[in-house]
C-alpha positions as CSV (number, residue, x, y, z in Angstrom):
1,X,-11.5,-13.8,-30.4
2,X,-10.6,-12.9,-33.9
3,X,-11.6,-9.5,-35.5
4,X,-11.4,-9.3,-39.3
5,X,-11.3,-5.8,-40.8
6,X,-12.1,-5.6,-44.5
7,X,-11.8,-2.6,-46.8
8,X,-14.8,-1.7,-48.9
9,X,-14.9,1.2,-51.4
10,X,-15.3,3.9,-48.8
11,X,-15.1,2.4,-45.4
12,X,-14.1,-0.6,-43.2
13,X,-16.3,-3.4,-42.0
14,X,-15.7,-6.2,-39.5
15,X,-16.3,-9.9,-40.1
16,X,-15.9,-13.3,-38.5
17,X,-13.5,-15.9,-39.7
18,X,-16.4,-18.0,-41.1
19,X,-17.6,-14.9,-43.1
20,X,-14.4,-14.4,-45.0
21,X,-15.0,-14.8,-48.8
22,X,-12.5,-12.5,-50.5
23,X,-9.0,-12.5,-49.1
24,X,-7.9,-9.5,-51.1
25,X,-10.3,-7.2,-49.2
26,X,-8.8,-8.1,-45.8
27,X,-6.5,-5.5,-44.4
28,X,-6.2,-6.4,-40.7
29,X,-6.9,-9.5,-38.6
30,X,-6.7,-8.8,-34.8
31,X,-6.3,-11.9,-32.8
32,X,-7.0,-11.6,-29.1
33,X,-6.5,-14.6,-26.8
34,X,-7.2,-17.1,-29.5
35,X,-8.3,-20.6,-28.8
36,X,-6.8,-23.7,-30.5
37,X,-9.6,-23.9,-33.1
38,X,-9.2,-20.2,-34.1
39,X,-5.4,-20.7,-34.4
40,X,-5.9,-23.7,-36.7
41,X,-8.4,-21.9,-38.9
42,X,-6.1,-18.9,-39.4
43,X,-3.0,-21.0,-40.0
44,X,-4.9,-23.2,-42.6
45,X,-6.5,-20.3,-44.3
46,X,-3.4,-18.2,-44.7
47,X,-0.7,-20.9,-44.7
48,X,1.6,-19.7,-42.0
49,X,2.2,-20.4,-38.3
50,X,1.1,-17.9,-35.7
51,X,3.6,-16.8,-33.1
52,X,3.1,-18.5,-29.7
53,X,3.1,-16.7,-26.3
54,X,6.7,-18.0,-25.8
55,X,7.7,-16.5,-29.2
56,X,6.2,-13.1,-28.2
57,X,8.2,-12.9,-25.0
58,X,11.6,-13.8,-26.5
59,X,14.1,-11.0,-25.9
60,X,16.7,-12.0,-28.5
61,X,17.1,-9.6,-31.4
62,X,16.5,-12.4,-33.9
63,X,13.2,-13.2,-32.2
64,X,12.0,-9.5,-32.1
65,X,12.2,-9.0,-35.9
66,X,12.3,-11.6,-38.6
67,X,11.8,-11.2,-42.3
68,X,11.7,-13.8,-45.1
69,X,10.5,-13.9,-48.7
70,X,6.8,-14.0,-47.8
71,X,6.4,-12.1,-44.5
72,X,7.7,-9.9,-41.8
73,X,7.3,-11.1,-38.2
74,X,7.7,-8.6,-35.3
75,X,7.4,-9.0,-31.6
76,X,7.1,-5.7,-29.7
77,X,6.5,-4.3,-26.3
78,X,3.4,-2.2,-25.6
79,X,3.5,-0.3,-22.4
80,X,0.3,-0.5,-20.3
81,X,-0.4,2.1,-17.7
82,X,-3.4,3.4,-15.9
83,X,-2.0,6.9,-15.4
84,X,-1.2,6.6,-11.7
85,X,2.0,5.4,-10.0
86,X,1.0,4.6,-6.5
87,X,1.4,0.9,-7.3
88,X,4.1,-0.7,-9.4
89,X,1.5,-3.2,-10.7
90,X,-0.3,-0.3,-12.5
91,X,2.2,-0.4,-15.3
92,X,3.9,-3.1,-17.3
93,X,5.0,-4.1,-20.8
94,X,2.7,-6.4,-22.8
95,X,4.1,-8.4,-25.7
96,X,2.3,-8.1,-29.0
97,X,3.2,-10.0,-32.2
98,X,2.8,-8.6,-35.7
99,X,2.9,-10.5,-38.9
100,X,2.8,-8.7,-42.3
101,X,2.0,-11.1,-45.2
102,X,0.3,-10.5,-48.5
103,X,-0.5,-6.9,-47.6
104,X,-2.5,-8.2,-44.5
105,X,-1.5,-7.3,-41.0
106,X,-2.0,-10.0,-38.3
107,X,-1.8,-8.9,-34.7
108,X,-1.6,-11.5,-31.8
109,X,-2.0,-10.4,-28.2
110,X,-3.2,-11.7,-24.9
111,X,-4.9,-8.6,-23.3
112,X,-6.9,-5.6,-24.2
113,X,-4.8,-2.7,-25.3
114,X,-6.1,0.9,-25.7
115,X,-4.1,1.4,-28.9
116,X,-5.9,-1.3,-30.7
117,X,-9.3,-0.1,-29.4
118,X,-8.6,3.4,-30.6
119,X,-7.5,2.1,-34.0
120,X,-10.6,-0.1,-34.3
121,X,-12.9,2.9,-33.6
122,X,-10.9,5.0,-36.0
123,X,-11.3,2.5,-38.8
124,X,-15.0,2.0,-38.4
125,X,-15.9,5.6,-37.7
126,X,-13.4,7.8,-39.6
127,X,-11.7,5.6,-42.2
128,X,-8.4,7.1,-43.3
129,X,-6.2,6.3,-46.3
130,X,-5.4,2.9,-45.1
131,X,-5.4,0.3,-47.8
132,X,-2.9,-2.4,-46.7
133,X,-1.7,-4.1,-43.6
134,X,1.5,-2.0,-43.8
135,X,-0.7,1.2,-43.5
136,X,-2.5,-0.2,-40.5
137,X,0.8,-1.2,-38.9
138,X,2.2,2.3,-39.3
139,X,-1.0,3.7,-37.8
140,X,-0.7,1.4,-34.8
141,X,2.8,2.6,-34.1
142,X,1.9,6.2,-34.7
143,X,-0.8,5.9,-32.0
144,X,1.6,4.1,-29.7
145,X,4.2,6.8,-30.0
146,X,1.7,9.5,-29.2
147,X,0.6,7.5,-26.2
148,X,4.2,7.1,-25.0
149,X,4.6,10.9,-25.3
150,X,1.5,11.4,-23.2
151,X,2.9,9.0,-20.6
152,X,6.2,10.9,-20.4
153,X,4.4,14.2,-20.1
154,X,2.5,12.7,-17.2
155,X,5.7,11.5,-15.5
156,X,7.2,15.0,-16.0
157,X,4.1,16.6,-14.3
158,X,4.4,14.2,-11.4
159,X,8.1,15.1,-11.0
160,X,7.2,18.8,-10.8
161,X,4.6,18.1,-8.1
162,X,7.1,16.1,-6.1
163,X,9.8,18.8,-6.4
164,X,7.3,21.5,-5.2
165,X,6.3,19.2,-2.3
166,X,9.9,18.6,-1.3
167,X,10.9,22.3,-1.5
168,X,7.9,23.9,0.1
169,X,5.8,21.5,2.1
170,X,6.8,20.4,5.6
171,X,6.9,16.7,6.3
172,X,7.5,16.0,2.6
173,X,10.4,13.6,3.4
174,X,8.0,10.8,4.1
175,X,8.3,7.2,3.0
176,X,5.3,7.7,0.6
177,X,7.3,10.4,-1.3
178,X,10.3,8.1,-1.6
179,X,8.0,5.3,-2.8
180,X,6.5,7.5,-5.4
181,X,9.9,8.6,-6.7
182,X,11.0,5.0,-6.9
183,X,7.8,3.9,-8.7
184,X,8.1,6.8,-11.1
185,X,11.7,5.6,-11.9
186,X,10.3,2.2,-12.7
187,X,7.5,3.8,-14.7
188,X,10.0,5.7,-16.8
189,X,12.2,2.6,-17.2
190,X,9.3,0.6,-18.7
191,X,8.4,3.5,-21.1
192,X,12.1,3.6,-22.1
193,X,12.1,-0.2,-22.8
194,X,9.0,0.2,-25.0
195,X,10.4,3.2,-26.9
196,X,13.7,1.6,-27.5
197,X,12.0,-1.5,-28.7
198,X,10.0,0.6,-31.2
199,X,13.2,2.3,-32.5
200,X,14.9,-1.1,-33.0
201,X,11.9,-2.4,-34.9
202,X,11.5,0.6,-37.1
203,X,15.2,0.7,-37.9
204,X,15.1,-2.9,-39.1
205,X,11.9,-2.2,-41.1
206,X,13.5,0.8,-42.9
207,X,15.9,-1.7,-44.5
208,X,13.2,-3.9,-45.8
209,X,12.6,-4.1,-49.6
210,X,9.0,-4.9,-49.1
211,X,8.1,-1.4,-48.0
212,X,7.0,1.4,-50.4
213,X,8.8,4.7,-50.6
214,X,6.0,6.5,-48.9
215,X,6.1,4.1,-45.9
216,X,9.8,4.5,-45.6
217,X,9.4,8.3,-45.5
218,X,6.8,7.9,-42.8
219,X,9.2,5.6,-40.9
220,X,11.8,8.4,-41.1
221,X,9.4,10.8,-39.5
222,X,8.5,8.3,-36.8
223,X,12.2,7.7,-36.0
224,X,12.6,11.5,-35.4
225,X,9.6,11.4,-33.0
226,X,11.1,8.4,-31.2
227,X,14.5,10.1,-30.9
228,X,12.7,13.1,-29.3
229,X,11.0,10.8,-26.8
230,X,14.4,9.3,-25.9
231,X,15.7,12.7,-25.2
232,X,12.6,13.4,-23.1
233,X,13.2,10.1,-21.2
234,X,16.8,11.1,-20.4
235,X,15.6,14.4,-19.0
236,X,13.0,12.6,-16.8
237,X,15.7,10.2,-15.6
238,X,17.9,13.0,-14.6
239,X,15.1,14.8,-12.9
240,X,14.1,11.7,-10.9
241,X,17.7,11.2,-9.8
242,X,17.9,14.8,-8.7
243,X,14.6,14.4,-6.8
244,X,16.0,11.3,-5.0
245,X,19.1,13.1,-4.1
246,X,17.1,16.1,-2.8
247,X,14.9,13.7,-0.8
248,X,18.0,12.1,0.8
249,X,19.6,15.5,1.5
250,X,16.4,16.7,3.3
251,X,16.2,13.4,5.2
252,X,19.9,13.9,6.3
253,X,19.2,17.5,7.4
254,X,16.2,16.3,9.5
255,X,18.3,13.6,11.0
256,X,21.1,16.1,11.8
257,X,18.6,18.4,13.5
258,X,17.5,15.5,15.7
259,X,21.0,14.4,16.5
260,X,22.0,18.0,17.3
261,X,19.0,18.4,19.6
262,X,20.0,15.3,21.6
263,X,23.7,16.4,21.6
264,X,22.8,19.8,23.0
265,X,20.5,18.3,25.6
266,X,23.2,15.8,26.6
267,X,25.9,18.5,26.9
268,X,23.5,20.8,28.8
269,X,22.7,18.1,31.4
270,X,26.3,17.0,31.9
271,X,27.3,19.9,34.3
272,X,24.2,19.5,36.6
273,X,24.8,15.8,36.6
274,X,28.4,16.3,37.7
275,X,27.3,18.7,40.4
276,X,24.6,16.4,41.7
277,X,27.1,13.5,41.7
278,X,29.6,15.6,43.8
279,X,27.0,16.6,46.4
280,X,25.6,13.1,46.4
281,X,28.8,11.6,47.6
282,X,28.7,10.0,51.1
283,X,31.6,11.8,52.7
284,X,31.2,13.3,56.2
285,X,33.6,16.2,55.6
286,X,31.9,18.1,52.8
287,X,32.1,21.9,53.6
288,X,28.5,22.6,52.4
289,X,26.9,19.9,54.5
290,X,26.7,22.3,57.5
291,X,25.9,25.3,55.4
292,X,22.2,26.4,55.6
293,X,22.1,27.7,52.0
294,X,24.1,24.8,50.6
295,X,21.1,23.0,49.1
296,X,19.8,26.2,47.4
297,X,23.4,27.0,46.3
298,X,23.7,23.6,44.5
299,X,20.4,24.1,42.7
300,X,21.4,27.5,41.5
301,X,24.8,26.2,40.4
302,X,23.1,23.4,38.5
303,X,20.8,25.8,36.7
304,X,23.7,28.1,35.8
305,X,25.7,25.1,34.5
306,X,22.8,24.2,32.2
307,X,22.2,27.7,31.1
308,X,25.7,28.6,30.2
309,X,26.2,25.9,27.5
310,X,22.8,26.8,26.0
311,X,23.7,30.5,25.8
312,X,27.0,29.6,24.2
313,X,25.4,27.3,21.6
314,X,22.9,30.0,20.7
315,X,25.6,32.6,20.2
316,X,27.4,30.2,18.0
317,X,24.1,29.8,16.1
318,X,24.1,26.0,16.7
319,X,20.5,26.2,17.9
């Protein structure tokens, strides 16, 4: 699918490829899962080659940002999340390609992304001062940065909930809590990859001679916002590490309690076992064999031998 956004005097309107008449009115062409025919039409009409899926997923720096005399080509990560972390498949980084050429922005992507839907609604409903593809590109990144900030705030709230659960709720050292901490760590890692990628792209763009002074000033503001997000990510990372250490400490305490219980039980039962073993020996000349109270004496002796270690442990506050 190809969505063409054209600027009129006071608003934006959409068009199909076949309806394009005046190229100078086009501001943004959004290309979603294009077929071969659509790719050929765009490449013939605008005289350039669209990035392939393989190009979008390249991780080398030279493949993430490329600028020549005619255009700027950018491959960026867009973090996708459904605002829950119970499943690691609920968040991932989606690659998106941007091509800026002749004041037109071309975006190439393989899946629906909320950022682009929001911008589309914004352009059609509340048109802003967006006249070129560079303006639209800056607006996309601005929306994306705000979205990443929301995701980090969500992760921070989740960390607070886990901390409260670990400190105040019994049975909080479950596998589910550890799984949630681990998934949140992966969640934050994916956001960090996306934010770092944005910083690298904007840093490279700031050096471009194709950008106006106003756009470079806007880039400077965005860079400050991104640096703030990076500091926020570092705080979340430290918090998650502390939560994991707290979880492991609580698990160790619970295990120590269980081991201590078994140890006390073993020590308490050792004297009665010894006494029972002595009186269970098959020797004819045992003094208590002919004693009428011998059996009751042995039972009392075993009870005392169990009670004395328990009393001693309690006085030592081991129980």
